[in-house]
N, C-alpha and C positions, 0 to 999 in steps of 0.2 A: 538460628530460629528467630532471634530478635529482629534481624534485618528483614526476614520474610514477613513477620508481622507488620513491620513498618511499611513494607511495599504493599501488602494487602490493604492496609488502612489508606494508603495514598490512592489506591485504585477506586475507593469509594467516593463518588462525586458528592459535591455539596448538596445537590438536589436530593439525592438518596438520604444523606444524613439528616437534612432538615425534615424530609418527609417522614423518616423513621421517628424523629423527635416529635413531630406533630402527632403521629400515631400513638406514641407512648403517652403523650399528654392527654389525648382523647381517651385512651384506655384508663388512665388514672382518674380523669374527671368522671367518665361514665360509670366506672366501677365504684368510685366514691359516692356518687349520687345514688346509684342503685343500692349500695349497702345502707345508705342513710334511709332511703325509702323502705328497704327491707326491714330495718330495725323499727321504723314507725309502724309498718303493717303488723309486725310481730307483736309489738306492744299493744296495738289496738285489738288484735285477736285475743291476747292474754286478758285484757280488761273485759272484753265481751264474754269470754269463757268464765271469768271469775264472777261476774254479775249474773250470768246464767245459772251457775251452780248455786250461788247464794239465793237467788230468787226461787229456785226449785226446793231447796231445803227449807226456806221460810214457808213455802207453800205446804210442805209436809207438816211443819209444826202447826200451822193454822188448821189444816185438815184433821190432824190428830186431836187437836183441842176440841173439835166438834164431836168426836166419838165418845161413846159411853165407857168403853174399856178396851183393853188390849186384845181381848178375845175377838172383837170385831175385826181387828187387823189380821189376826191369825187366820180368820175364816175367809178373808179376801186378799190373799197375798198378791195375786196377779194384778190387782188394781194399783198397788204401790210399785210393783216391779216394772210396770210399763210407763211410769211417769218421769223417767230421767232423760229420755231423748235418744242418745246414741246407744247402739247395742253393746258397745264396750264399756259403758258407764257402770259404776259400782254403786249398789244400793244395799245397805245393811241396816237392819232395825234389830235392836236387842235391848233387853233390860241390862242395866249396869251390872257387870260381874257375871252375866249369864250368856249362854250361847245365842246366836242370832235366831230369831224366829221368822224373819224374812231376809233373804239374801239373794242378790243378783250380782254375780262377779264372774262374767264369762272368761276372763283371762286369768282368773285365780290370782289376782294381785293381793299382796300382803300389805295391809294398811300400816303406815308408819305410826310412831308414837304420837298420838294426838291428845290435846287437852280439850274436852268438850266445852262448848260455849254454854253457860248456865241458862236455865229457863228465864225468860223475860229479858234477856240481853240480846239485842239485835246483832245479826251477823255482819261482819265487816271484812274488808280485804285482808286486814292483819290476821284474821283467824284462819286464813287459807295456808296450806302447806304444799310446796311443789316437790314432785318426785318424777322419776324417769323410768319408763319401762325398759326391759332389756333391749328392745329394738330401737331405743332412742326417742320414742314418743313421750312427750311430757304429760304428766298427770297432775291435776289439781285436787287436793284432798281437803275435806272439812268435817268436823265433828261437832254436833250440837245436841243438847238435851231438849226434849219436847214433853209437854204435859198432856197426858191422854185423859180425857174426861174432865169433870170438875166436881167440886163438893156439892153443888146444887143437884147434880145428877146422881149423887150417891156413890160415885166411884172416882178415884183419882190415882193416877199412876204416872211414872216417869220413864221415858224410853230414850235411848241414845240413838241418834241418827248419824251414821257414817256414810258419807257420799263422796264420790270421786268423778271428776269430769276428765275423760281421756280425750286428748286433743288430736284425734286421728285426722279429722277433716282439715284442721288448721295445719298439721304437719304436711299433708299433701299439698295444700295451697302454698305453703312456704317453700316446699321443695320445687314446685313448678315456678314459683317466683324467682328462686335462685337461678334456675336454668334460663329464665328470660333475661335476667340481669347479665349472666355470662354471655348469652347470645347477643344482647345489645352491645356489650363491650367489644365482642369480637367483630360485629358488624361495623361499629364505630371505628375500630382500628383499621379495618380494610378500606372503608369509604374515605376516612381521613388520609390514609396513606396514598390511595389512588388519586383523590382530588388534589391533595397537597402536592403530589409529584407533578400532576398536570399544570397546576397553577404556578408552581415554582419554575417549572421548565419554561413556561411562557414568560413569566416575570423576569427570569434571568437571561433572556435572549439578548438584551443590551450588553450584559456583562460578557456573553460569548462573543459578541461583535467586538467589544473592547479587547478581548484576549486575542482574537484573530488579527486585529489591527496592530496590537503590541508586538505580535510575532513578526510583523513586517518591518519593524523599526530596526535599522542598522546604522552604523556610523555614517553611511552615505545617505541615509533617509531620515535624518533628525528633524527635518521640517514637517514630518507627519504629525498631525494633531488629532485628538479625540473629538468627535462630534458631541456637543452637549445638548443640542435641541432635541426635544422629544424624550429625553431620559428622565427616569425618576429623580427626585431631589437628591437622594443619597448617592446615586451613581453620578449625578451631575456634579456634585461636590468632589467625588473621586476623580472624575474626568478633568475638572478644573485643576485639581492638585497635580495630576499627571502631566497636564499641559504645561503648568508652571515648572515642573521638574524638567520636562523636555526643553523648555526655553533656557533653563540654567545649563543643562547639559550641552545644548547647541552652542550657547555662548562660550562655555568652557572649552568645548572641542575646537571651536574656531580660534579661541585665544591660544589654545595649546598648539594648534597647527601653525598659527602665525608666529608664536614664540619659537617653535622648532625651526621654522624657516629662517627667522632672524638670527637665532643662535648659530645655525649652520653657516649663515653668511658672515657673522662676526668672527667665528673661529677660522673660517676658510682663509680670510685675508692674512692673518699672521702666519698661518701654516703655509700658504703659498709663498709668502715672503721668505720664510725659513728654507723651504725647499728650493726656491729659485736661487737665493744667495749661495746655498750649499752646493747646488749643481754647477753654478758658475765657478765657484772656488775650486771644485774638483775637476774642472775642464783642463786645467794645466797646473803645474807646480807653482806654488806661491812662496813668497818670502815669509819668515816668521811674523813680520809686522803686519802683512796682509791677513794672515790667519788670525792674528790677534784682533784686528779690526772686525773680521767676520764673526768671531766669537762674541765680541762686544755687541754687535748688531743683533746676533741671535739671542743674546741674553735679554736685550730690550724687548724683542718680540715675545720671548717666553714670559717675561714679567707681565707683558700685556695680556697674554693668555691666562696667566695665573690670576690677574685681577678680575678678568671676566669670569673665570670659574669660581673664584671666591665670592664675587657678587651674586652669581646665580645660586650658589649654595645657600647664601644668607637669605635670598628671596624665597627659596624653596622651604627653608626652615620656618620663615615667617608665615608662609601660606599653610603649612601642614603640621605645625607643632605649636603647642602653647608654651611660649618662651617666658622664662622668669625675668622680669625687668626689675632690677634693683635700683630704686630711685634714691636720690639724695638732693638736698637743697643746693641750687646753683645761683650765684650772684650774676644776674644777667649782664650788668655793666662790665664786670671783670672778665667774664668768659668771652663776651663778644669783642672786647678790646684785644684779647689774645688772638682771636680768629682774624681780626682786622690787621693786626701786626703781621701775621703769618702771610696774608695775601697782599700786603702793601707793595712788595717788590714786583709781583706779577702785574698788579694794577698800574704801577708806574710805567711799565713797558708799553702800555697802551694809552698812557696819558690820562688814566682814570684816577679818581680819588674817592675816599669813603667819607660819609657823613653819618656819625653815630650818635644816637640818643637812646639811652636805656636806663632803666632802674627796676627794682623789684627782685623777687626770688622765684626761681622756676624749680619745680619738682620733676626731675628726670634722671635718666641714666647718663652719666657724664660722657662716656665713650660714644654712645648712640647720639646724644645731643650734638656733640662736636661733629660727628659725621654728617648729620642732617644739615646743620647750618653750613658746614664746609662745602657740601655739594651745591647748596643754593648760591654760595659765594662764587664757586667755580663757574656756575651757570651764568651768574650776573657778569663776571669779568669776561667770560668767554664770548658771550653774545651781546654784551652791552656796546653802545656806540663809543667809539674812541673819543677821549677827551671829556666824557660825561662823568657824572657823579653816581655813586651807588649809595642810596639812602638806607640806613639800617635803624629801625626803631623797635624798641621792646618795652613792654610794661606788664605788670601783673595786677590782677584784681581778684575778687572773691571767686570768680569762675575759673581762674587759672592764669596762665601766662601766654602772651602772644608776641610773636616775632614777625616783623615785616621787613622785606628786602625789596626795594624798588630800584629799577634801573631803566635808563632810556634804551629803547629798542624799537625796531619796526613793529607796528601794531599787529598783534596776533589775531587771527580769526577765531570765532567761537569754537569751530571744530578743532583747531590746534590747541586752544586752551583746555578743551575737554579731554584731549589725548596726551597732554604734555607729561603726565605721570605714568603713561603706559611704558612697558618694557621695550627697549630697543626703538622707541619712537624718536625720530629726529625730524623736526619740521623743515629745516633748511638744509638740504643735502650738501650743498656747496660749503656752507660754514661747518657742517659736521665733519666733512672730510678734512677741512683745514685744521680743526681743533682735535681731530682724532678721537672724537667721542664715541663711546659704545652704546649710548642710549640707555644706560642703567642707573645713572646717578639720581634722577628724580624718582624713579621707581623705588630705589632704596629709601629715599626720603619718605615716600608714602608708606612703605612697610614699617619704618621706624615709628612714624606717628601712629600707625594702627596698633603697634605693640604697646604704645603708651596710652592708648585709648583716646588719642587726640585726632587732629585732622590737618591736612595740607591742602591749600587751595591756590589757584593761579587766576588772576584777574587783570584787566586793563582799567585802572581807575581813571585814566585820561589818555587822550591820544598821544601815542609815542612813548608810553610808559607801561611797564609790566611789573606786577606786584605778586610776590610769593609770600604767603602768610602761613606760619605754623602756630597751632593752638594746642597747648599742653593743658590737660585738666589739673585742677588743684591737687588732687590725690586720687589714686585708684588702686584697688586691690589687684594683685598679680595672680593669675592662674598659672600653675607650675607644671611643667613636664620636663623641661630641660633648661639649661642656662646657656646663653650665648651673648655675643656682642657683635656690633656691626663691624663689617670689614673696614680696615683703616688704610 
């Protein structure tokens, strides 16, 4: 059942949802406004009825004051019975404690307990009492004492006037008004829903075009982009964001395709060597010494494969995991001296030598630091001119530590400098084949620097020289998901 409800909700389009929301808002606003006006009209009718009743009772009091005695009222009851207006109004005249001598009460309403307003006291709103007939019509009651005659006329008496104003006409008006409010709210809902649906459907046409265009995007059509001209600002921002996302996806897809091709090429070479050597060895029977040489050669190729796989796994972890980098203070002079001593024999074979100048402290992971610096040293010795010097300088300041490795080399183009840290990139194919490079060393350097929050750059400070520089931040917080170290 829950799945069916979710499906039914998903079938409701955004246009219908927003149109229904607009209709609901219109219903609430119109109904609220109608009820406010209804309350105002009702209050106005109440005030008018109250003052009408008060005015008529005061008129009775003044009229009775001009009479000589009560007998004159008893002789002309019709005069007083016809002075209240509505046929349903109540008019009762009586001496206090006596039965009414004039009474007009068509609906036989029972007066509530009322306290008469004394003679000489003007009537006010506070003297009125509200009651309700059985059919729901409201009734306004009032009781007042009136003086009949005067001492100068030789007669003086007191009469209680009980009057009621039955709000029959007002009830009919309010009932009709309520129906008008309900009709206006219903009409507002229908009109708002219809107009809102039409306006939204027209306004969301650019979004429909974007959806149709997005449905056409496939890995083979990542060059497709959303048109921004003529779109509303909100959709223009969305289109711009989608285009930027497609740019990143396109670049990532191209990078992945290139990476996959390079990886297959790198692995194919040692695999072909293993297969070729093994097939040749199996072509005829060999001596134990020949089999031993074959196994040693195969072990070398397998170690090469293992290094490639290990490097790729490290780069994958660096790309897709937040690695914990445990930093410690490293003395630059001491650590660089160790690296130089390690590569001194390799450099002597090519007639190269090292020039070292270093001081200060670097905050870094020792294993990763050594790996990054060692890869740069291998690159300098591997591609540097024979008989040249490799200059190494390092210093630390408030912003962090910086390591520079300069070596003489054929001047690199700006395109080569921009791609030198890419995976499997080897600018000089002939030298790469000679040195058996797999093109991952500098990519690992860049990944290590990214994990430290630093940077790795390659420049040509002058003709015939190439400089690689590593910049480590003074300190940085580690975001942790897993812990790893660079391949060694």
